[in-house]
C-alpha positions as CSV (number, residue, x, y, z in Angstrom):
1,M,33.1,1.7,-34.1
2,T,36.6,3.1,-33.6
3,D,35.4,6.7,-34.3
4,A,32.6,6.3,-31.7
5,L,35.0,5.1,-29.0
6,T,37.4,7.9,-29.8
7,L,34.7,10.4,-29.4
8,L,32.9,9.0,-26.4
9,W,35.5,7.6,-24.1
10,P,36.6,11.0,-22.6
11,A,33.0,11.9,-22.0
12,F,32.4,8.4,-20.4
13,V,35.4,8.9,-18.0
14,V,34.1,12.3,-17.1
15,A,30.7,10.8,-16.4
16,I,32.3,8.1,-14.2
17,C,33.9,10.9,-12.1
18,L,30.6,12.7,-11.8
19,V,28.7,9.6,-10.8
20,G,31.4,8.7,-8.3
21,I,31.1,11.9,-6.2
22,H,27.4,12.6,-6.9
23,A,26.3,9.1,-5.8
24,Y,27.8,9.8,-2.4
25,F,26.3,13.2,-2.0
26,G,23.0,11.8,-3.3
27,I,22.9,9.2,-0.5
28,E,23.5,12.0,2.0
29,V,20.8,14.1,0.4
30,L,18.3,11.3,0.5
31,R,19.1,10.7,4.2
32,R,18.6,14.4,5.0
33,K,15.4,14.5,2.9
34,V,16.5,17.6,1.0
35,I,16.0,16.1,-2.5
36,F,16.0,19.3,-4.5
37,V,19.0,20.9,-2.8
38,D,21.1,19.9,-5.9
39,L,18.7,21.7,-8.2
40,A,18.8,24.8,-6.0
41,L,22.6,24.9,-5.8
42,A,22.9,24.1,-9.5
43,Q,20.5,26.9,-10.4
44,I,22.4,29.3,-8.1
45,A,25.6,28.3,-9.9
46,A,23.9,28.8,-13.2
47,L,22.8,32.3,-12.0
48,G,26.4,33.1,-11.2
49,A,27.5,31.9,-14.7
50,T,24.7,34.1,-16.2
51,V,26.0,37.1,-14.4
52,A,29.5,36.4,-15.7
53,F,28.1,35.9,-19.2
54,L,26.4,39.3,-19.1
55,L,29.5,41.0,-17.9
56,G,31.4,39.7,-21.0
57,H,33.2,36.7,-19.6
58,P,33.2,33.4,-21.7
59,V,31.0,30.7,-20.3
60,Q,33.9,28.2,-19.7
61,S,36.3,30.8,-18.3
62,A,37.8,31.0,-14.9
63,A,35.9,34.2,-14.2
64,A,32.6,32.5,-14.9
65,Y,33.6,29.6,-12.6
66,G,34.5,32.1,-9.9
67,Y,31.2,33.9,-10.1
68,S,29.3,30.5,-10.0
69,L,31.4,29.4,-7.0
70,S,30.8,32.7,-5.1
71,F,27.0,32.5,-5.6
72,T,27.0,28.8,-4.6
73,L,29.0,29.4,-1.4
74,A,26.6,32.2,-0.4
75,A,23.7,29.8,-1.0
76,A,25.5,27.2,1.1
77,V,25.7,29.6,4.0
78,L,22.0,30.3,3.7
79,L,21.2,26.6,3.5
80,T,23.2,25.9,6.6
81,F,20.8,27.9,8.7
82,T,17.6,26.6,7.2
83,R,17.7,23.6,9.6
84,A,17.1,26.0,12.4
85,W,13.9,27.2,10.7
86,S,12.7,23.7,9.8
87,A,10.7,23.3,13.0
88,R,8.2,25.8,11.6
89,I,8.9,25.7,7.8
90,P,9.9,22.5,6.0
91,Q,13.5,22.7,4.8
92,E,12.5,21.4,1.4
93,A,10.1,24.4,1.0
94,L,12.9,26.8,1.6
95,I,15.1,25.0,-0.9
96,G,12.3,25.2,-3.5
97,V,12.1,29.0,-2.9
98,I,15.8,29.4,-3.5
99,Y,15.5,27.4,-6.7
100,V,12.6,29.3,-8.2
101,V,14.0,32.7,-7.3
102,A,17.4,31.8,-8.8
103,A,15.7,30.5,-12.0
104,A,13.5,33.6,-12.3
105,A,16.5,35.9,-11.8
106,A,18.5,34.0,-14.4
107,I,15.6,34.4,-16.9
108,L,15.3,38.1,-16.2
109,L,19.0,38.6,-16.7
110,I,19.2,36.7,-20.1
111,D,15.9,38.0,-21.4
112,R,17.6,40.8,-23.4
113,A,21.0,39.2,-23.7
114,P,22.2,38.2,-27.2
115,Q,22.0,34.4,-27.6
116,G,20.3,34.2,-24.3
117,A,18.2,31.2,-25.3
118,E,21.3,29.3,-26.3
119,H,22.9,30.2,-23.0
120,L,19.9,28.9,-21.1
121,K,19.9,25.7,-23.1
122,Q,23.6,25.2,-22.4
123,I,23.0,25.7,-18.7
124,L,20.2,23.2,-18.6
125,T,21.6,20.3,-20.7
126,G,25.3,21.1,-20.9
127,N,27.5,19.4,-23.4
128,I,29.3,16.5,-21.7
129,V,30.2,14.9,-25.0
130,T,32.8,17.7,-25.6
131,S,34.5,17.1,-22.3
132,G,38.0,15.7,-22.3
133,I,41.3,15.4,-20.6
134,D,41.5,19.1,-19.7
135,E,38.3,18.7,-17.6
136,L,39.5,15.5,-16.0
137,V,42.8,17.1,-14.9
138,F,40.7,19.7,-13.0
139,I,37.7,17.7,-11.6
140,A,39.4,14.4,-10.7
141,P,41.8,15.9,-8.0
142,L,39.1,18.2,-6.8
143,Y,36.6,15.3,-6.3
144,L,39.2,13.1,-4.7
145,A,40.1,15.8,-2.2
146,I,36.5,16.4,-1.3
147,A,35.9,12.6,-0.9
148,A,39.0,12.4,1.4
149,L,37.8,15.4,3.5
150,H,34.4,13.8,4.0
151,A,36.0,10.4,4.8
152,V,38.1,12.0,7.6
153,L,35.5,14.4,9.1
154,R,32.4,12.4,8.6
155,R,32.9,10.3,11.8
156,W,33.6,13.3,13.9
157,L,30.9,15.7,12.7
158,A,28.2,13.8,10.8
159,H,26.3,12.6,13.8
160,S,26.5,15.7,15.9
161,A,24.0,17.7,13.7
162,S,26.4,20.7,14.1
163,V,26.4,23.9,12.1
164,A,30.1,23.1,11.2
165,W,29.1,19.8,9.5
166,D,26.1,21.4,7.8
167,F,28.3,24.2,6.4
168,L,31.0,21.7,5.3
169,F,28.4,19.5,3.6
170,Y,26.7,22.4,1.7
171,A,29.9,24.2,0.9
172,T,31.7,21.1,-0.6
173,F,28.5,20.0,-2.3
174,G,28.2,23.5,-3.8
175,L,31.8,23.2,-5.0
176,V,31.0,19.9,-6.7
177,V,27.8,21.2,-8.2
178,T,29.5,24.3,-9.6
179,S,32.2,22.2,-11.3
180,S,29.6,19.7,-12.6
181,V,27.1,22.1,-14.0
182,A,29.7,23.7,-16.2
183,L,30.3,20.3,-17.8
184,A,26.9,18.5,-17.7
185,G,24.2,21.1,-17.1
186,V,21.6,21.3,-14.4
187,L,19.3,18.4,-15.5
188,L,22.1,15.8,-15.9
189,V,23.8,16.8,-12.7
190,F,20.5,16.2,-10.8
191,S,20.2,12.8,-12.5
192,F,23.8,11.9,-11.5
193,L,23.0,12.9,-7.9
194,I,19.6,11.3,-7.2
195,I,19.1,8.3,-9.5
196,P,22.2,6.2,-8.8
197,A,21.9,7.0,-5.1
198,A,18.2,6.1,-5.2
199,I,19.0,2.7,-6.8
200,G,21.7,2.1,-4.3
201,V,19.4,2.9,-1.3
202,L,16.7,0.8,-2.8
203,Y,18.8,-2.4,-2.9
204,A,21.2,-2.0,0.0
205,D,21.3,-0.8,3.6
206,T,25.0,-0.1,4.3
207,L,26.8,3.0,2.8
208,A,29.4,0.8,1.1
209,R,26.9,-1.4,-0.7
210,Q,24.8,1.6,-1.6
211,L,27.8,3.3,-3.2
212,A,28.8,0.2,-5.0
213,I,25.4,-0.4,-6.5
214,G,25.0,3.3,-7.3
215,W,28.3,3.5,-9.0
216,F,27.7,0.4,-11.1
217,A,24.2,1.6,-12.1
218,G,25.4,5.1,-12.9
219,A,28.3,3.8,-15.0
220,M,26.2,1.4,-17.0
221,T,23.5,4.0,-17.6
222,S,26.0,6.7,-18.6
223,A,27.5,4.3,-21.2
224,A,24.1,3.4,-22.5
225,G,23.0,7.1,-22.8
226,L,26.2,8.1,-24.6
227,A,25.9,5.1,-27.0
228,I,22.2,5.9,-27.8
229,S,22.9,9.6,-28.3
230,F,25.7,8.7,-30.8
231,A,23.8,6.0,-32.6
232,F,20.6,8.1,-33.2
233,D,22.3,11.5,-33.3
234,L,20.4,12.8,-30.3
235,P,21.3,15.6,-27.8
236,T,23.7,13.9,-25.4
237,G,22.6,15.6,-22.2
238,A,18.9,15.0,-22.7
239,T,19.4,11.5,-23.9
240,M,21.4,10.6,-20.7
241,V,18.8,12.2,-18.5
242,C,16.1,10.0,-20.1
243,A,18.4,6.9,-19.8
244,F,18.8,7.6,-16.1
245,G,15.0,7.9,-15.7
246,A,14.6,4.6,-17.6
247,A,17.2,3.0,-15.3
248,L,15.3,4.0,-12.2
249,A,12.0,2.7,-13.6
250,I,13.6,-0.6,-14.4
251,A,15.2,-0.9,-11.0
252,G,11.8,-0.1,-9.4
253,V,10.1,-2.8,-11.5
254,L,12.8,-5.4,-10.7
255,Y,12.9,-4.7,-7.0
256,P,9.8,-6.7,-6.0
257,L,10.9,-9.6,-8.3
258,L,14.4,-9.7,-6.8
259,C,13.8,-8.7,-3.2
260,G,10.2,-9.4,-2.6
261,D,7.4,-11.9,-3.3
262,A,7.7,-12.5,-7.1
263,R,4.4,-14.3,-7.4
264,L,2.5,-11.7,-5.5
265,M,4.2,-9.0,-7.7
266,A,3.4,-10.9,-10.9
267,R,-0.3,-11.2,-9.8
268,H,-0.6,-7.5,-9.0
269,V,1.0,-6.6,-12.3
270,G,-1.3,-8.9,-14.2
271,M,-4.3,-7.5,-12.4
272,A,-3.2,-3.9,-13.2
273,L,-2.6,-4.8,-16.9
274,R,-6.1,-6.4,-17.1
275,W,-7.7,-3.3,-15.6
276,C,-5.8,-1.0,-17.9
277,A,-6.9,-3.1,-20.9
278,A,-10.5,-3.1,-19.8
279,I,-10.6,0.6,-19.3
280,L,-9.0,1.1,-22.7
281,L,-11.6,-1.1,-24.3
282,V,-14.5,0.6,-22.6
283,G,-13.2,4.0,-23.6
284,S,-12.6,2.9,-27.2
285,A,-16.1,1.4,-27.3
286,L,-17.7,4.7,-26.1
287,W,-15.6,6.7,-28.6
288,L,-16.6,4.4,-31.4
289,V,-20.3,4.6,-30.6
290,A,-20.3,8.4,-30.2
291,I,-18.0,9.4,-33.1
292,P,-17.6,6.3,-35.4
293,R,-16.1,8.2,-38.3
294,A,-13.3,9.7,-36.2
295,D,-9.9,8.1,-35.7
296,Q,-10.1,4.9,-33.6
297,P,-6.5,4.3,-32.4
298,L,-7.2,1.0,-30.7
299,L,-9.0,-0.5,-33.7
300,D,-6.3,0.9,-36.0
301,V,-3.5,-0.8,-33.9
302,A,-5.5,-4.1,-33.8
303,E,-6.0,-4.1,-37.6
304,Y,-2.4,-3.2,-38.2
305,V,-1.3,-6.3,-36.1
306,F,-4.1,-8.5,-37.4
307,P,-5.2,-7.3,-40.9
308,A,-7.8,-10.1,-41.1
309,L,-9.9,-8.2,-38.5
310,R,-11.1,-5.9,-41.3
311,S,-12.9,-8.7,-43.0
312,G,-15.1,-9.1,-39.9
313,Y,-17.0,-5.9,-40.5
314,L,-16.3,-4.9,-44.1
315,S,-18.6,-6.2,-46.8
316,R,-17.2,-8.0,-49.8
317,V,-17.4,-4.9,-52.0
318,E,-15.9,-2.7,-49.2
319,F,-13.1,-5.2,-48.6
320,A,-12.2,-5.4,-52.3
321,T,-12.2,-1.6,-52.6
322,Y,-10.1,-1.3,-49.5
323,E,-7.5,-3.9,-50.6
324,D,-7.4,-2.4,-54.1
325,A,-6.7,1.1,-52.7
326,R,-4.1,-0.3,-50.3
327,R,-2.2,-2.1,-53.1
328,Y,-2.1,1.1,-55.2
329,A,-1.0,3.2,-52.2
330,E,1.8,0.8,-51.5
331,R,2.8,0.8,-55.2
332,H,3.0,4.6,-55.2
333,R,5.1,4.6,-52.0
334,V,7.6,2.1,-53.4
335,E,7.9,4.1,-56.7
336,A,8.6,7.3,-54.7
337,E,11.2,5.6,-52.6
338,R,12.9,4.2,-55.7
339,L,13.2,7.7,-57.2
340,N,14.6,9.1,-54.0
341,A,17.1,6.2,-53.7
342,M,18.1,6.8,-57.4
343,E,18.7,10.5,-56.8
344,M,20.7,9.9,-53.6
345,R,22.8,7.2,-55.2
346,S,23.6,9.5,-58.1
347,R,24.7,12.3,-55.8
348,S,26.8,10.0,-53.6
349,Q,28.6,8.6,-56.6
350,G,29.4,12.1,-57.9
351,D,27.2,11.9,-61.0
352,A,25.8,15.3,-61.9
353,I,22.1,15.4,-62.4
354,D,20.9,18.0,-64.9
355,D,18.1,20.4,-64.0
356,V,15.6,18.7,-66.4
357,T,16.1,15.4,-64.6
358,V,15.7,17.0,-61.2
359,Q,12.5,18.7,-62.3
360,R,11.1,15.4,-63.7
361,I,12.0,13.5,-60.5
362,S,10.4,16.3,-58.4
363,S,7.2,16.2,-60.6
364,F,7.0,12.4,-60.3
365,L,7.5,12.5,-56.5
366,K,4.7,15.1,-56.2
367,S,2.4,13.0,-58.4
368,Y,3.1,9.8,-56.5
369,G,2.5,11.6,-53.2
370,E,-0.8,13.0,-54.3
371,M,-2.0,9.6,-55.7
372,R,-1.0,7.9,-52.5
373,R,-2.9,10.4,-50.4
374,G,-5.9,9.8,-52.6
375,E,-5.8,6.1,-52.1
376,E,-5.3,6.5,-48.4
377,F,-8.4,8.8,-48.4
378,V,-10.4,6.0,-50.1
379,M,-9.2,3.5,-47.5
380,H,-10.1,5.8,-44.6
381,E,-13.5,6.5,-46.1
382,V,-14.4,2.9,-46.7
383,R,-13.3,1.9,-43.2
384,S,-15.1,4.8,-41.5
385,R,-18.4,4.0,-43.2
386,A,-18.2,0.3,-42.3
387,R,-17.4,1.2,-38.7
388,A,-20.3,3.6,-38.5
389,R,-22.6,0.8,-39.7
390,V,-21.4,-1.7,-37.1
391,R,-20.6,0.6,-34.3
392,W,-23.3,-0.8,-31.9
393,P,-22.5,-4.5,-32.2
394,L,-18.7,-3.8,-32.3
395,G,-19.0,-1.4,-29.3
396,V,-21.0,-3.9,-27.3
397,G,-18.5,-6.6,-28.1
398,M,-15.6,-4.5,-26.9
399,V,-17.5,-3.8,-23.6
400,V,-18.2,-7.5,-23.1
401,L,-14.5,-8.3,-23.7
402,A,-13.6,-5.6,-21.1
403,L,-15.9,-7.2,-18.6
404,L,-14.2,-10.5,-19.2
405,L,-10.8,-8.9,-18.5
406,M,-11.9,-7.0,-15.3
407,P,-11.0,-9.1,-12.3
408,G,-14.1,-10.0,-10.4
409,A,-16.4,-8.2,-12.7
410,L,-18.4,-11.3,-13.7
411,G,-18.7,-12.3,-10.1
412,L,-20.2,-9.0,-9.2
413,L,-22.7,-9.3,-12.1
414,R,-23.7,-12.7,-10.9
415,Q,-24.2,-11.5,-7.3
416,G,-26.3,-8.6,-8.6
417,A,-28.4,-10.9,-10.7
418,T,-28.9,-13.3,-7.8
419,R,-30.1,-10.5,-5.5
420,L,-32.6,-9.3,-8.1
421,R,-34.2,-12.7,-8.8
422,P,-36.2,-13.2,-5.5
423,A,-37.6,-9.7,-5.8
424,A,-38.7,-10.3,-9.4
425,R,-40.5,-13.5,-8.3
426,E,-42.5,-12.0,-5.4
427,P,-46.3,-11.9,-6.2
428,K,-47.9,-8.5,-6.7
């Protein structure tokens, strides 16, 4: 536990700094409805870093940062004037063009560069877990200065829709993105920008409350993503991006329950789940009838949860054969795991294993694996033959169950039957 805290706390503090400044910019981005401006500027910064990389500068050097910042400020000037074109061309479309052109140019530049794939991966996902005090000494004063500048000038310029405010916004935003991409990568920076801000805007109306909710959600999600990546030895950047996506999904699900009509939401969710289950049952029934010997995922899951379901369509002989094969397959699996555990225990305790013993263990493992696959083939064959024999009654039963789950389906069937009865009774 101590090792985990020692490794992760600097990265967590860096993530807090990134969430703090990006949540504010994210709220402004959502207000302006230029959602992908962060991706565009981040990709421009990545293009500048790629140019520096090709010219021989290290990725984390001051020269690479200077190239990224220069490219980003040039893009900020271009974005400042896109509002004048937005009457005829949506601003988001122009931002998308900037992003795809920058991405294509970066790919063209690194196509023939040594370790180009690794450089591209570094740009996309970053490596925030290696961040430390040196990065904090640089970004913390920078972000505080930008926050203070916006706090002073926001009241004077923000509501005037002036070119000066647009340039100030895009230039400072580009400066933040350039610094962030070098630490966290394009994907995680976009998550820091949009997702905490979206959660804040979802649950609050004033800027102060939106920032408070966004900062809290971003901090908790960052901690969870770092912990999960450490516990399961996963790539940190990608894990944190997925954690932010899950946080937004959870916030969206909880919003109607916390801020809306909980009963109405529960009824809608229940209806949606019933329809999904009904569609899944009908699809599985048709798949079973059409190709009974193929894999049947729904039936497999149902039998895994309720093993007694097999006795409903297997004959006595088939059930006995299936259970016998299952027991032997489990026995072979346990024996193989015992041998693996014995070998690992011997190696961890420093006991040397001679070549003959290693060969014997390998031979036994191979034999157990082959015998287990043979028993599993018997189980699959017995089950497939039985399903092919009962596919029609089983498929019809699944369709009937689906009709029972469909909201209002039985009522529609009754109405249809009622309309057909008088016509059937008319004399010829």
